[in-house]
Structures are given as C-alpha cells and as structure tokens.
N, C-alpha and C positions, 0 to 999 in steps of 0.2 A: 526723427527716428521712426522706423516702420515696425510696428508691433504686429505680431501674428495673433490672429484671433484664435479662440479656443477651438473653433470649428475647423481652422486650417491646420492645426497641429496633427501630426501623424501619430496615432496611438499605436503602441506596440501590439502586434498581432497575438492574440491569445489562442493557444492551441489546446483544445480540450482533449484530455486523455480518454481514449475510448476504453471502456472496461473489456477485459479479456473475455472472450466467449468461452462457453463450457468446454467445447471440443478442443480449443487451443490449450486450455489448462490440462485437459486429459493428455494431449500430445506432449506437453512439457513434462508431465509426470512420467509418461511412458518412456521418453528419451533418457530419463535418469535411471531407469531400471535396466541394468546390464543383462540380467537374465532374459528379459523380454526382447531386448535387441538381439541377443544371441539366438533366441528361438525364431525371431523374424528372419534372421539371416539364414538359418537352416532351412526354413520353409521356402524362402525366396530361391535358394539354390535348387531345391527339388522341383519347384513350380517352373522355373526357367528350363530345366532339363526336360521336364514333361512337355512343355509347350513346344519346344524346338527339338523334340526327339528325332524327327527324321533328318535334321541337319547335324545333330551332335553324335548320334549313334555311328560308330565306326564301321559296322557291318549290317547288312540286311537282317532284320529280326528273325526271319524264318530260313535263312540260308544254312543248309546242312552240308557238312563235309565230314564224312565218316572217318577219313584219315586223321582228322583233328580231334577225335574223341578224347575227353578227359585230359585236356592240356591244362597244366597248372598255370596260375597267374604268371605272365611273362610280359616282355616288351611288346610282343605282337598281340596278345590277348591279355589285357590288363587284369581282368577278373577271371580268366580261365574260360574253358568251354564245357559244354554239357555232354550228355550221352550220345547226342546226334552231331556233335562238332559245332554247335551253334555258340556264338559269342555271348557270354554271360552279361557282359557290360551293356551290349546293345539291347538284350532282352530286359535288363533291369531298367534302362532308360525308358523304354516303351512301357514296361510294367508300371512305372510311376504314373503314367497317364491313367491306367485302369484303376489303380489303388486310390489315387486322389479323386477320381471321378466317383468311385463307389462311396467314399466318405462324403463328398459334396452332395450327391443325390440323397443319401440317407439322412444327412443333417437337414437338408432343405425340406424333405417330406416331413420329418419329425418336427422341425421348427414351425412349419405352417399349421399343421394339425394340432401340435402341442400348444402353441400360443392361442389358437382359436378356442380349443377346449378349456384352457386355463382361464381365459377371459370370461367365457360363459359361466364357468364354475364359480369364479370369484365374484362376478357381478350379479348373477341371478341365483340367489340362494336356494330357490326351490329345486333347481337342477343340480345343485352342488353335490348332494348326497349320491345321486345316481352316477354322475361322472367319476367321482372319487372312488366309489366302490369298484367301478371297472378298472381304474388305475391301480387300486390296491391289489386286485387280482393279477394284473400284469406284473406288478412289483413283487409278488410272491414267488416268482420264478427268477432264477439268475438270467441275466440278459442273454448270454450265449445259449443257454438251454432253451430259452423262449424262442430265440431265432432258429434254432434247430427244429423245434416243434413246428414253427410256421413254415419252414422249408419242406418239412415232411408233408404238409398239406398242399403247398403251392407247387412243389417240385424243385428239382435241382437246377441251378442256373445262375448266371450273373445277375440278371434282373431281379429274380426272386430273392437272391441274397441281399440285395440293396433294400428291397421292401421289408424283408425280415428284420434287418438291422434297424431300419427306420421305426418299425412298430415297437421294437424293444426299447428304443430311446424316447419315445413319446411321453411316457409317464414322468420322466425327469423334467421335461418342459412344462407339463401341466402343473406339477407341484410348485415349481419355482414361480411361474406366472400367476397361479392362483394366490399364493401367499402375498405377492406384490400387489395384486388387485384388491385383496381384502384390506390391506393397509391404506391404499389410496382412496377407495370408495368411502371411507369414513372421514376424509379430510373436509374442512369447512368449505373450501372453494367448490368441491363437488356438490355439496348440499346446496350451495348458493346457485349453481348452474341448474340443478334440478328444480329449484324454486322458480326459476325464470321460465320453466317449461321447455327446456332444451330436450330433444329426443335422446333416447339411450344410445342410438348409433353415433350421434355427434359427440356425446360425452365420452364414449369409448374411443372413438377415432382421434379426437383432438386433445383429450385430457388424460386418458388412461394408457393408451398404447405408447405415447412418447416416453412415459415414465417406466414402462415395462421393458423398453429396448435395451437399457444398460445391462441388467442381469441376463437378458436373452443373448446379447452379444458375447458376454463372458462364458455363459453356458455352451453356446454354439462352438466357441473356440476349443473348449475342453472336450466337448462331445465329438468334435471332428476327429481328434486323435483316437478316441475310444472307438468310434465307428470304423475307422480304417483298421484298427487292431481286430475288431470283431469280424469284419469282412474278410480280412486275411486269415483269421482262424477258421472261418467257414470254408474258405478255399483250401486251406491246409487239410481240412477233414474231407475234402472232395465234394463239398456241398455248394461251393460258390463257382468261381471261374474255373473252367475246365481246360486242361491241356489241349492244344498247344498255346492257349492264350497266355501272353507274358504278364502274369500277375504275381506279385511278390509272394503271397501265401501259397499259390499253386506251384511256384518255382521251388519254394522250400519243401513242399510236399514231395515233389519229384526227387529233389536232391537228397532227402533222408534215406532213400534206398541205396545211395552210393556214397554215404557219408564217410566211410572208412577209406575209400579210394579217391573221392573227389569232394573233400570237405567244403570247398569254396562254393559248391552249388547250393548249399544250405546256409552257410555263414553270411554271405553277402546280401541275399534277400532279407534274411532276418535282421541284419544290421541296418538296412535301409528302413524297415518297419520301425525299429527302435528309435532311429534318429528322427523320423517324421513325428512319431508320437511324442518324443521328448520336445521337439520344436513347438508343437501345439500346446503342450502343457506349460512350457516356459512362457509362451506368449499369453496364454490364458491367465496364468497367475499375475503377469504384469498388467494385463487389462483389468483384472479384478481390483488390483491396488489403485490403478489410475482412475477407474470409474467410481471408486468409493467416495461419496461426498463428505465423509467424516475426515478424510485425509486432506491436509493443506500443503 
C-alpha cells in the first residue's frame, strides 16, 4: 500500500475574510436610505441636463421670436415662452449650468477657507479667540443680509454674488471644523505623536484632517443647496446674475412682472430651485446618517 505523507496531502485553501473598509460601510448604509437615493437621483438629473445642455436644449438659448411671445406650455414649447419669445425650457436647461456653478464655486471657496481657519482655531488655542470673534461678528448678521452688504461693497455681478455667498457660509465651516479639532487634539494618540517630536503640520495633515472630512462632506452637501438658494435670491433681487443670463433666480425675477399673464415664467424656475435644494438636503441627511460612526 502506498501511503501519502502529510506533506503530500492537499490542505483546503483558507480564504481570509477581509474586513469591510469604512467607505464601503458608508456606501452600504447610504444605499439603504431611500431619501438619500431620491436626492441623488434628483441631483443626477439636473447635473446631466446642465452638462449636456447644448445637446438637450430644443432651441437656441437666446433665439428671439416676437411672434411667439407668452405662449403657454404646449407640445411645441413644453414650458412656454417668455416676453421675447424665447423658449423657457431651453433657458432653464442652460440656467442650471449657471446656478449649479454658483453653488459649486461658493461652497468650494467657503470650504477651503473655512476648513483652514477652523483647523487653526481649534489646534492653536492662542489664535482661537481672534478667529472666533470674527466669525461671531459674521454670524450676527443673517446670511442673505450679509451677502447683500458684501455686494454693496464689491458691486453687482455674478462673480461678486458667488464671493458674497461664500463669505456668508464660511462661519458655518469654521465652527464645525473647530469643534471637531478640539475633540481630536485631546486624544491619546495625538499626545503620543507630539511626544515623538512630529511637526504640527504632519499632525494636522495626517491625523486631524482625515477625521475632519466626514463632517465637512455632510456640511458641504447641505450648504450646496443653501448656497444655490442664496445665489438665486440675490439674482432675484437684481444683485447677482443679470439678464439676459439664463439663471433661475434672474428668470424668476423677470417673470414676476408678467405673473398674471405668463405664470410659467416664474413657476418653473422657482420649481427647479426647490427641487435642487430638496435633492441636496435629502442627500445631506443621508450622508449624515451614513457617516455617523455611532450607527451600525
């Protein structure tokens, strides 16, 4: 009889289960949130239409036909026409580009400066009182009123409106980031890294910023909708995008003068603003729940 030695035996292959990564767990939680998925779907629709606006828009955005003035929504013009015979649907599709860009630029500027000031304020206690006093002064004013005051200094225009909205949003980032940094800097592993002589820059870059990103992502998602609403409000007041720029707030501003005869000029741009803000709020709430480490 031939006996197999122990070394010749084929051992069953052992497959080690890899632990789920943090972001895969976040994605699983997010997929279970129907509200977040609905918000993501709404935003995806508006983003796609904005990116491919020249291909989707049925008419040239500035094409005027005076004989088609104030045509109600119909098969030819799904959302009607304005006082110059321009197609409302085409202008809204192109207007989504401007409105989303305004929100993106405002949140990007506010996020960069807000995170920077928040980290400095939370990590360097000697500078904390000066930075937070400045933020308290900004928070003493309603965000829209503060943006109007900034535009009064900078001047009317699309670029200045984005800067004004960004400045009004910065205090929110500073407060959130500062609170997170204050709790992180007291952790034992931060004290251990300091004892090893690691520089403050490396501590902030490798150990503090990664822990700050979760609340910043959630705040950015929520502030995106708020920034679009604020920018549209400024345009509605005549302080942001100026006609004939196809921006939702500016379109609603023009349409209010013809509301009794052409209600669609105001209704559809306002509805688009509402849906985009709703989409960001639903997605932001879902991200907040998914990124909460206390949830399992």
